[in-house]
C-alpha positions in Angstrom: 64.4 172.7 100.0 61.7 170.3 98.6 61.6 168.7 95.2 58.2 167.8 93.6 57.4 167.3 89.9 61.0 168.3 89.1 60.6 171.7 90.8 62.8 172.7 93.6 60.8 174.5 96.3 62.6 177.0 98.6 61.0 178.8 101.5 63.3 181.4 103.0 61.1 182.1 106.0 60.8 178.4 106.9 64.6 178.1 106.8 65.0 180.9 109.3 62.0 180.1 111.5 63.5 179.0 114.8 60.2 177.3 115.7 60.1 175.2 112.5 60.8 171.8 113.8 60.3 170.2 110.4 63.5 171.9 109.1 66.5 169.9 110.3 69.8 171.7 109.9 73.4 172.1 110.9 74.7 175.5 112.1 78.2 176.9 111.6 79.9 179.9 113.1 82.8 181.0 110.9 85.6 183.3 112.0 83.8 186.5 111.0 81.9 189.1 112.8 78.4 188.0 114.1 76.2 191.1 113.3 72.9 189.3 113.5 70.4 189.9 116.4 71.5 187.7 119.3 68.2 186.2 120.4 67.5 185.1 116.8 70.9 183.5 116.3 70.8 181.8 119.6 67.4 180.4 118.9 68.6 178.9 115.6 71.7 177.5 117.3 69.8 175.8 120.1 67.5 174.1 117.6 70.2 172.9 115.2 70.9 169.1 114.9 74.6 169.7 114.9 76.5 172.9 115.9 80.0 173.8 114.8 82.4 176.6 115.5 85.2 177.0 113.0 88.6 177.9 114.4 88.5 181.6 115.5 84.7 181.4 115.2 84.9 179.7 118.6 86.3 182.9 120.0 83.6 185.0 118.5 80.9 182.6 119.6 82.3 182.5 123.2 82.0 186.3 123.5 78.7 186.4 121.7 77.2 183.9 124.2 78.0 186.0 127.3 74.9 186.1 129.4 73.0 183.5 127.4 72.1 179.9 128.0 73.1 178.2 124.8 74.2 174.7 124.0 77.9 173.9 123.6 79.1 173.1 120.0 79.3 169.5 119.1 82.4 170.2 117.0 85.2 172.7 116.9 87.1 172.4 113.6 89.8 174.3 111.7 93.6 174.6 111.5 93.5 176.1 115.0 95.7 179.0 114.2 93.1 181.6 115.5 91.3 180.0 118.4 92.4 181.1 121.9 93.6 178.4 124.2 91.2 179.6 127.0 88.3 179.3 124.7 89.3 175.9 123.4 89.8 174.6 127.0 86.4 176.0 128.0 84.4 174.3 125.2 86.3 171.1 125.6 85.4 171.0 129.3 81.7 171.4 128.2 82.0 168.4 125.9 82.9 169.8 122.5 84.8 167.5 120.2 87.9 169.2 118.7 88.8 168.2 115.1 92.0 169.8 113.8 91.9 170.2 110.0 95.4 171.4 109.1 95.1 170.9 105.3 95.8 174.3 103.6 94.4 173.3 100.2 90.9 174.0 101.4 89.3 176.7 103.6 88.3 176.0 107.1 84.7 176.5 105.9 85.0 173.7 103.4 86.8 171.4 105.8 84.0 172.1 108.4 81.4 170.7 105.9 83.5 167.6 105.6 83.5 167.2 109.4 79.7 167.7 109.4 79.2 165.0 106.8 81.3 162.5 108.8 79.4 163.5 112.0 75.9 163.1 110.6 76.9 159.8 108.9 78.2 158.4 112.2 75.1 159.6 114.1 72.7 158.6 111.3 71.3 162.1 111.2 69.3 163.5 108.3 69.7 167.2 107.5 67.6 169.4 105.3 70.3 172.1 105.1 73.4 173.7 106.7 73.3 177.3 107.8 76.6 179.1 108.0 76.8 182.5 109.7 79.1 184.4 107.4 79.1 188.1 106.6 79.3 189.2 102.9 81.3 192.4 103.5 85.0 193.0 104.1 87.7 191.0 102.3 86.8 190.2 98.7 89.0 187.1 98.6 87.2 185.6 101.7 83.8 186.4 100.2 84.7 184.6 97.0 86.2 181.7 99.0 83.0 181.3 100.9 81.0 181.3 97.7 83.4 178.7 96.2 82.6 176.5 99.2 78.9 176.6 98.2 79.9 175.2 94.8 82.1 172.5 96.5 79.4 171.5 99.0 77.5 169.2 96.7 80.5 166.9 96.4 80.7 166.9 100.2 77.1 166.9 101.4 75.3 165.6 98.4 71.8 167.2 98.1 72.0 169.0 101.4 72.0 172.7 100.6 74.2 175.2 102.3 72.9 178.7 103.2 75.1 181.7 104.0 73.3 183.8 106.6 74.6 187.4 107.0 73.2 190.4 108.9 70.8 191.3 106.1 70.9 188.6 103.5 70.5 184.9 102.8 72.5 183.3 100.0 72.4 179.8 98.4 72.9 178.0 95.1 70.2 177.2 92.6 71.4 174.2 90.5 70.2 173.7 86.9 66.5 173.2 86.7 63.2 174.7 87.9 62.9 176.6 91.1 60.1 178.2 93.1 61.3 180.6 95.9 58.8 181.8 98.5 60.3 185.0 99.8 57.3 186.0 101.9 55.0 189.0 101.8 57.0 191.0 104.4 60.1 191.0 102.3 58.2 191.9 99.1 56.3 194.7 100.8 59.6 196.1 102.2 61.0 196.2 98.6 64.0 194.0 99.5 66.7 193.4 96.9 67.6 190.1 95.3 70.1 188.9 92.7 70.9 186.0 90.4 74.7 185.7 89.7 76.6 183.1 87.7 80.1 182.3 89.0 82.8 180.4 87.2 80.9 180.1 83.9 78.1 181.8 82.1 74.5 180.4 82.1 73.0 180.3 78.7 69.3 180.2 79.5 67.6 181.9 82.5 63.9 182.7 82.7 62.2 184.2 85.8 58.8 185.3 87.0 58.0 187.4 90.1 60.8 189.9 89.7 60.6 193.6 88.8 63.1 192.9 86.0 62.4 189.4 84.8 64.6 187.4 82.5 63.3 185.7 79.4 65.5 182.9 78.2 68.5 185.3 78.6 72.2 184.7 79.1 73.8 185.6 82.5 77.6 185.9 82.3 80.4 188.1 83.6 81.3 190.5 80.9 77.8 190.6 79.7 74.7 190.8 82.0 74.2 189.6 85.6 71.1 190.3 87.6 71.9 192.4 90.6 69.9 195.0 92.6 66.7 193.4 91.4 63.6 193.3 93.5 60.1 191.8 93.4 57.0 192.5 91.2 54.6 192.2 94.2 54.3 188.4 94.2 55.9 186.6 97.2 56.8 183.7 94.9 59.7 183.9 92.4 60.2 181.2 89.8 63.6 180.6 88.1 64.3 178.3 85.2 68.0 177.9 84.7 70.3 175.8 82.5 73.3 176.3 84.9 74.1 177.0 88.5 73.3 180.4 89.9 73.9 182.2 93.2 70.6 183.4 94.6 71.0 186.1 97.2 68.1 188.0 98.9 67.7 190.8 101.4 66.3 190.0 104.8 64.4 192.5 106.9 64.0 192.5 110.7 60.3 191.5 110.5 61.2 188.5 108.4 63.5 187.0 111.0 
């Protein structure tokens, strides 16, 4: 994400381009199924500035890595109620730092972001974002908890955005203000879906361009209207003017990643 002239610029394809050395990011593996194409995930993992597996996510990553040559995580975090001892021992032997986070008042995802903040501060690292591999299907309470972590992230990481990467979608928050989102021609031509959703509170003023069903200074609020199952008008650039925070989620296609 880049800010110029008070406009927040987002380029989804740059975020997911494993060859884009200009985008510096942290990479998290949560304790959820990893349904993304393996070569793609491993290429992002290997290029990340800091790599973290979260509790049982270490088990999933250990098995996911079979037959690959990928870098050991810098950090293993979580309350350690799911990670297998054999996996923990293996990654420790490879140099991973284990940080137990037993506090049950926050999710392991949220606590992992706190560990990332301490790590990059101690190493004087600059990040442009954090990508968390986290599926958006299954248990509704976990889906909502993961979205809640996006809202909490600003108080933890400041202006470093957090992206949720699932098998076929990328999700992040648009804070109040002006936004320009470059989704790419491939996704537009494929007719990919997108959505703008307010969580926690309604948003009084939302205006968009570049969508099939644009908003014109409209209210988005649960119990009234939310913008789901939208798509693109044919332009690869979407603009959003919003008076409050919105969840932006967009479909990914194989050619885009």
